[in-house]
NUVEX-195319 format. One line per 3 residues: their letters; for each residue z, y, x of C-alpha. Coordinates in Angstrom, 1 decimal, m for minus. Layout:
<nodes>
A = Z,Y,X; ... $
</nodes>
This chain:
<nodes>
MST = 34.8,3.4,m22.5; 34.5,m0.2,m21.3; 31.5,m0.7,m19.0 $
TLR = 29.5,m3.5,m17.5; 27.2,m3.5,m14.5; 23.7,m4.0,m15.6 $
AAR = 21.6,m6.4,m13.4; 19.6,m4.4,m10.9; 17.3,m7.4,m10.2 $
GVL = 16.6,m6.2,m6.7; 17.9,m6.4,m3.2; 21.3,m4.6,m3.2 $
GLS = 20.1,m2.1,m5.8; 21.9,0.7,m7.6; 23.2,m0.5,m11.0 $
RPR = 24.0,1.6,m14.1; 27.4,1.7,m15.7; 26.8,1.2,m19.4 $
AAA = 28.6,0.4,m22.6; 29.0,m3.3,m23.0; 26.6,m3.9,m25.8 $
APL = 25.3,m0.4,m26.6; 21.5,0.1,m27.1; 19.6,2.8,m25.3 $
HTH = 19.9,6.2,m26.9; 17.2,8.2,m28.5; 17.5,12.0,m28.6 $
NQR = 18.6,11.9,m32.2; 21.5,9.5,m31.5; 24.9,10.6,m30.3 $
RAK = 25.4,10.3,m26.6; 28.1,8.1,m25.1; 31.0,9.9,m23.6 $
PSS = 30.9,10.1,m19.8; 32.3,7.2,m17.7; 33.7,7.9,m14.3 $
KPF = 33.1,4.4,m13.0; 30.7,4.4,m9.9; 27.6,2.3,m9.3 $
RPD = 28.0,m0.9,m7.5; 25.5,m2.8,m5.4; 23.9,m5.9,m7.0 $
SRQ = 22.5,m8.7,m4.8; 20.4,m10.5,m7.4; 16.7,m10.9,m6.7 $
WHS = 14.2,m8.5,m8.2; 11.7,m10.3,m10.5; 8.1,m9.2,m10.4 $
TFS = 8.1,m8.2,m14.1; 10.5,m5.4,m13.6; 9.4,m2.1,m15.1 $
SVN = 10.9,1.4,m14.6; 9.3,2.8,m17.8; 11.7,3.4,m20.6 $
PEE = 9.7,3.7,m23.9; 12.3,6.1,m25.3; 12.0,8.4,m22.3 $
VSH = 8.2,8.3,m22.7; 8.5,9.2,m26.4; 10.9,12.1,m25.6 $
FNS = 8.6,13.7,m23.0; 5.5,13.1,m25.2; 7.2,15.4,m27.8 $
LAS = 7.5,18.2,m25.1; 3.9,17.9,m23.9; 2.6,21.1,m25.5 $
EWW = 5.2,23.3,m23.9; 4.8,22.0,m20.3; 3.0,25.0,m18.9 $
DPH = 4.9,27.6,m20.9; 7.0,29.3,m18.2; 9.4,30.4,m21.0 $
GSS = 9.5,27.1,m22.9; 11.4,23.8,m22.5; 10.1,23.3,m18.9 $
RLL = 11.2,26.8,m17.8; 13.8,25.5,m15.3; 11.2,23.2,m13.7 $
HLM = 8.9,26.2,m13.1; 11.7,28.1,m11.5; 12.7,25.1,m9.4 $
NPV = 9.2,24.5,m8.0; 9.4,27.0,m5.0; 12.7,25.3,m4.0 $
RQD = 11.0,21.9,m4.0; 8.3,23.2,m1.6; 10.9,24.8,0.7 $
FIR = 12.9,21.6,0.9; 9.8,19.5,1.8; 8.9,22.0,4.5 $
ACL = 12.4,21.8,5.9; 12.1,18.0,6.0; 8.8,18.1,7.9 $
QSQ = 10.0,20.8,10.3; 13.2,18.8,11.1; 11.4,16.2,13.1 $
PDT = 10.4,17.0,16.7; 7.5,14.6,16.4; 5.9,16.6,13.6 $
KAS = 3.1,18.4,15.2; 2.8,22.1,14.4; m0.8,21.6,13.5 $
RLR = 0.2,19.3,10.6; 1.9,22.3,9.0; m1.3,24.3,9.3 $
DAS = m4.2,21.9,8.9; m5.1,20.1,5.7; m3.7,16.7,6.7 $
LSY = m0.8,15.9,4.4; m1.0,13.4,1.5; 1.3,13.4,m1.5 $
LDI = 2.2,10.8,m4.2; 4.0,12.6,m7.0; 5.7,9.9,m9.2 $
GCG = 6.6,11.0,m12.7; 4.4,14.1,m12.4; 4.8,15.2,m16.0 $
GGI = 2.5,18.2,m16.7; 1.7,18.7,m13.0; 3.8,21.6,m12.1 $
FAE = 4.6,20.3,m8.6; 1.4,18.3,m8.2; m0.8,21.4,m8.7 $
SAA = 1.3,23.6,m6.4; 1.2,20.9,m3.7; m2.6,20.5,m4.0 $
RLA = m3.1,24.3,m3.5; m1.3,24.3,m0.1; m3.5,24.7,2.9 $
TTK = m1.7,21.8,4.6; m2.6,19.3,1.8; m5.4,16.8,2.1 $
RVT = m4.9,15.0,m1.2; m2.4,14.6,m4.0; m2.2,11.6,m6.3 $
AID = 0.0,12.2,m9.3; 1.1,9.5,m11.7; 3.0,9.4,m15.1 $
PTP = 3.2,6.8,m17.9; 3.3,9.5,m20.6; m0.3,9.9,m22.0 $
SVL = 0.0,13.2,m23.8; 1.8,14.9,m20.9; m0.8,13.6,m18.5 $
AVA = m3.6,15.0,m20.7; m1.9,18.4,m20.5; m1.8,18.1,m16.7 $
EAH = m5.5,17.2,m16.4; m6.6,19.9,m18.8; m4.6,22.5,m16.9 $
AKK = m6.0,21.4,m13.5; m9.5,21.8,m14.8; m8.9,25.5,m15.0 $
DPS = m8.8,25.7,m11.2; m12.0,24.5,m9.5; m10.3,24.5,m6.1 $
LSG = m8.2,21.5,m7.2; m11.3,19.3,m7.7; m11.3,16.5,m5.1 $
KLL = m7.8,17.3,m3.9; m5.8,16.4,m7.0; m6.1,13.0,m8.9 $
YQQ = m4.1,12.2,m12.0; m3.5,8.6,m13.1; m1.7,7.3,m16.2 $
SSI = 0.4,4.6,m14.4; 3.9,3.5,m13.6; 4.8,2.8,m9.9 $
EDL = 4.8,m1.0,m10.8; 1.1,m0.8,m11.9; m0.1,1.3,m8.9 $
EVP = m1.8,m0.7,m6.2; 0.3,m1.0,m3.1; m1.4,0.5,0.0 $
REP = m3.0,m2.3,2.1; m2.5,m0.6,5.4; 0.3,1.9,6.5 $
CDA = m2.4,4.5,7.1; m3.3,4.4,3.4; 0.2,5.3,2.3 $
YDI = 1.5,8.9,1.8; 3.2,11.4,4.0; 5.3,12.6,1.1 $
VSL = 6.3,10.7,m2.0; 8.1,12.8,m4.5; 10.5,11.9,m7.3 $
FEV = 11.4,15.2,m8.8; 13.7,15.0,m11.9; 12.8,11.3,m12.2 $
IEH = 15.5,9.0,m11.0; 18.0,10.0,m13.7; 15.4,8.9,m16.3 $
VDE = 15.1,5.3,m14.8; 17.2,2.5,m16.2; 17.4,0.5,m13.0 $
PGP = 17.0,2.8,m10.0; 17.6,0.1,m7.3; 14.4,m1.9,m8.0 $
FLE = 12.5,1.3,m8.7; 13.3,2.7,m5.2; 12.5,m0.6,m3.6 $
RVR = 9.1,m0.5,m5.3; 8.5,3.0,m4.1; 9.1,2.2,m0.4 $
PFV = 5.6,0.7,0.5; 3.9,3.9,m0.7; 5.7,6.0,2.0 $
KPG = 3.9,6.1,5.3; 5.9,5.1,8.4; 7.3,8.5,9.5 $
GWL = 6.8,9.9,6.0; 9.3,11.2,3.6; 10.7,10.1,0.2 $
VMS = 11.9,13.3,m1.5; 13.7,13.6,m4.7; 15.8,15.9,m6.9 $
TIA = 18.5,14.7,m9.3; 22.0,15.4,m10.7; 25.4,14.2,m9.6 $
RTW = 27.5,12.3,m12.1; 30.5,14.6,m12.4; 32.4,16.2,m15.3 $
VSW = 31.0,19.5,m14.2; 27.4,18.2,m14.6; 28.2,16.8,m18.0 $
FTT = 29.6,20.1,m19.1; 26.6,22.2,m17.7; 23.6,19.9,m18.4 $
NLV = 24.6,18.0,m21.5; 27.0,20.2,m23.4; 25.9,23.8,m22.4 $
AEH = 22.2,23.4,m21.5; 21.3,21.0,m24.3; 23.6,21.7,m27.2 $
LLR = 25.1,25.2,m26.8; 22.4,27.3,m25.1; 19.5,25.0,m25.9 $
IVP = 17.9,25.8,m22.5; 16.5,22.2,m22.6; 15.9,20.0,m25.7 $
PGT = 18.7,17.7,m26.7; 18.3,14.2,m25.4; 16.7,15.3,m22.1 $
HDW = 19.6,14.0,m20.1; 21.8,10.9,m20.1; 24.9,11.6,m18.1 $
NKY = 25.5,7.9,m17.4; 22.2,7.8,m15.5; 23.1,10.5,m13.0 $
INE = 23.4,9.4,m9.4; 25.8,10.8,m6.8; 24.6,11.7,m3.3 $
DEL = 26.9,9.3,m1.6; 25.5,6.4,m3.7; 22.0,7.2,m2.5 $
QRF = 23.2,7.4,1.1; 24.7,3.9,0.8; 21.6,2.5,m0.9 $
FLD = 19.2,3.6,1.8; 21.6,2.6,4.7; 20.1,m0.1,6.9 $
KGW = 17.0,m0.5,4.8; 14.4,1.0,7.2; 15.1,4.7,6.5 $
DSP = 16.6,7.4,8.6; 17.2,11.2,8.8; 18.8,11.7,5.3 $
RVM = 18.8,15.3,4.2; 20.6,16.8,1.2; 20.6,20.3,m0.4 $
GVV = 22.8,21.3,m3.4; 21.3,23.9,m5.7; 22.6,25.8,m8.7 $
YVP = 20.7,27.7,m11.4; 21.7,31.4,m11.5; 20.5,33.2,m14.7 $
GLG = 18.2,36.0,m13.8; 17.8,34.8,m10.2; 16.6,31.2,m10.5 $
WKE = 17.6,28.2,m8.4; 19.7,28.9,m5.3; 20.9,26.7,m2.5 $
VRG = 24.7,26.2,m2.6; 26.5,24.4,0.2; 28.3,21.4,m1.2 $
GEK = 26.5,21.7,m4.6; 25.4,18.1,m4.3; 29.0,17.1,m5.1 $
VGN = 28.9,19.0,m8.4; 25.5,19.1,m10.0; 21.8,19.4,m9.1 $
YFF = 20.7,18.5,m5.6; 17.7,17.5,m3.4; 17.8,14.3,m1.3 $
AVR = 15.3,13.0,1.2; 15.0,10.1,3.7; 12.4,9.4,6.3 $
RNG = 10.8,6.0,6.6; 11.2,4.5,10.1; 8.0,4.9,12.1 $
</nodes>
């Protein structure tokens, strides 16, 4: 399949390999066959009108809103992944000698959960004793309505968890570093963004100096195409068809290069694999094959 590099409109951003004149896919359209061509950096300047919101992605997740809190429904794998998310964040915080032990006991940590969906992670983060506040944003109205309705069932979340229907481009940038967040999370988000380079640049000011940008995504390999697109979507129907676009997957080494010399340090990665009956398990080297977690710390 012939490919062109789509303009990232940002400082040395990640670009997507895409068919030369192909439109964006909907979940009813046939997916393009995987391309093995890697991302390349693009040095063109990011225009202020850039938006990370893909209307077709919003429409797809709108259709799944009613099942978000069904642990046996289309979001089942996200429910099972949530404890691993918390473990990975805890490992990031504990990896720094300047992280005071009290911060892992007292209610002092602030979170920004971008692309929060129905609030699976946001709610769990708000319930932690170490959490001071959680702001969770998503551009999908029906999904956010589900998140807000579910949170109202737990009075303890009042005052700690705030939902906003917003993209990162529309969210007000913190005026002072102290107003930014200790943890900014992008769980199962980056592979749904058309232009990840400008998107990640936009996220940076929301991370407090010394804070962490934490994400989970999927490597772009033939194995991941087989497991997530063919098997999970079309054969076993574990997730609805159209949930993933293999060409949007990002490899761990591409993220490493993107964050290099941009004011980030201490990169961490953890490969995971879903084991039926056991849930998500850490697998050494799994980031080279399929699902993985990735984190970087903003220079303090």
